[in-house]
C-alpha positions as CSV (number, residue, x, y, z in Angstrom):
1,X,0.0,0.0,0.0
2,X,1.4,3.4,-1.0
3,X,1.5,6.1,1.6
4,X,-1.1,8.7,0.7
5,X,-1.0,12.4,1.4
6,X,-4.3,14.3,1.3
7,X,-3.0,17.8,1.2
8,X,-5.3,18.9,-1.6
9,X,-9.0,19.6,-1.3
10,X,-10.0,17.7,-4.4
11,X,-13.7,17.1,-5.0
12,X,-13.2,13.5,-6.0
13,X,-11.4,12.8,-2.7
14,X,-8.3,11.6,-4.6
15,X,-5.2,11.5,-2.4
16,X,-1.7,12.4,-3.6
17,X,1.2,10.0,-2.7
18,X,3.9,11.4,-0.5
19,X,6.4,10.3,-3.1
20,X,4.9,12.4,-5.8
21,X,4.9,15.5,-3.6
22,X,8.5,14.9,-2.5
23,X,9.5,14.4,-6.2
24,X,8.3,17.9,-7.0
25,X,10.0,19.3,-3.9
26,X,13.2,17.4,-4.5
27,X,14.5,20.2,-6.8
28,X,16.5,22.8,-4.9
29,X,14.9,25.8,-6.7
30,X,11.4,24.6,-6.1
31,X,12.1,24.0,-2.4
32,X,13.6,27.5,-2.2
33,X,10.4,28.9,-3.8
34,X,8.3,27.1,-1.2
35,X,10.5,28.5,1.5
36,X,10.1,32.0,0.1
37,X,6.4,31.7,0.1
38,X,6.3,30.7,3.7
39,X,6.7,34.4,4.4
40,X,3.6,35.2,2.3
41,X,2.5,35.8,-1.3
42,X,5.2,37.2,-3.7
43,X,5.5,38.1,-7.3
44,X,8.0,36.4,-9.6
45,X,10.3,39.5,-9.2
46,X,10.1,39.3,-5.4
47,X,10.9,35.6,-5.4
48,X,13.8,36.1,-7.8
49,X,15.3,38.9,-5.7
50,X,16.3,36.2,-3.3
51,X,16.9,33.2,-5.6
52,X,18.6,35.0,-8.6
53,X,17.8,32.4,-11.2
54,X,17.0,32.8,-14.9
55,X,13.4,34.1,-15.1
56,X,12.3,31.5,-17.6
57,X,13.7,28.8,-15.3
58,X,11.8,30.2,-12.4
59,X,8.6,30.3,-14.4
60,X,9.2,26.6,-15.2
61,X,9.6,25.7,-11.5
62,X,6.5,27.7,-10.6
63,X,4.5,25.9,-13.3
64,X,5.6,22.5,-11.8
65,X,4.6,23.7,-8.3
66,X,1.2,24.9,-9.7
67,X,0.7,21.6,-11.5
68,X,1.3,19.7,-8.3
69,X,-1.2,22.1,-6.6
70,X,1.3,23.2,-4.0
71,X,1.3,26.8,-5.2
72,X,-1.4,29.1,-6.5
73,X,-1.2,32.2,-8.5
74,X,-3.5,35.2,-8.2
75,X,-3.6,38.0,-10.7
76,X,-3.2,41.5,-9.2
77,X,-3.2,44.0,-12.1
78,X,-0.2,43.3,-14.3
79,X,1.3,40.9,-11.9
80,X,0.6,37.4,-10.5
81,X,1.2,36.9,-6.8
82,X,2.2,33.3,-5.9
83,X,1.3,31.8,-2.6
84,X,1.3,28.3,-1.0
85,X,-1.9,26.4,-1.6
86,X,-4.3,26.8,1.4
87,X,-4.2,23.0,2.0
88,X,-0.4,23.2,2.3
89,X,-0.7,26.2,4.6
90,X,-3.1,24.3,6.8
91,X,-0.2,21.8,7.4
92,X,2.3,24.5,8.3
93,X,3.9,24.4,11.7
94,X,6.1,27.6,12.0
95,X,8.8,27.3,9.4
96,X,8.0,23.6,8.7
97,X,5.5,21.8,6.6
98,X,4.0,18.6,7.9
99,X,3.4,16.4,4.8
100,X,1.9,13.6,6.7
101,X,4.6,11.1,5.7
102,X,7.4,13.5,6.8
103,X,8.0,17.1,7.9
104,X,10.1,19.5,5.9
105,X,11.7,22.1,8.1
106,X,13.1,25.4,6.9
107,X,14.8,26.4,10.1
């Protein structure tokens, strides 16, 4: 039996395996983006001020995080502000995220 992680509020009740979430977060840049978003919503420019990566590469990583439903984007005028998905924020414990199968700490 695969460990399941129900961090997403999906109408069909489907659970996401811990392995699939960890696979997305295994990339250093994606993990750094998640850490940045622990401090609140940010635009791509604000995220990149700290990470200093190629903008197209950052967009690629944000797309992967959105596809995994770990991050959401909200349009505010000309900009999109990215934030952690509410279901993920509900599992936040200070500077750590409890994924059910493990806890990722950003301390």
